[in-house]
Steps between C-alpha positions, in 0.01 A plus 500: 500500500788273448392171342761306700349634823152392392620152401691458828196613700280258311732210581495586872121521505476159332755353742304631799161400361580133445542404870183692581306311233634169627402592859145603416420190295472290817304750710154356423627152586653633821169659604320170443766314700458744791121453484536120509749526786265724702212256445716212625591700809132572555426127492782444748354758739151358450625153592676632810200694623242230434675168551827535693424405861780710645382814325136434592608459863688830480202680353277371780762589761523869409828495305338631182754776437802271526341254256406767247850650517637164383271504195656569159505874420353468148210262452194469278181298516317407186196277471510205259847570363566331166857517371566635152524223238859400433640691798748359749228516764273277292782246461551501877128451569489206258793333676349558845159366396652173380729379780747223426618219720876562485596210725 
């Protein structure tokens, strides 16, 4: 084989591999972010079903399907969720647990 062909092919493979490597480095973080997002949506739906008076009235009145259609499409429920140490979620929880008087 021609050595120039091999060198040129090698350069193209390296050029194509770099964006792929950059893309896949954040995949684990993206999966965690989706998991956190789904848990938040689950809490939102839980609040609506248990505490929102309008939704409770709709459930008692037979409009169950229309209420469930308005629910988020991807949700997750987890018991006793503890955010990962140092994560953005943990920072948010710390801020929300210590409210400030801004006025």
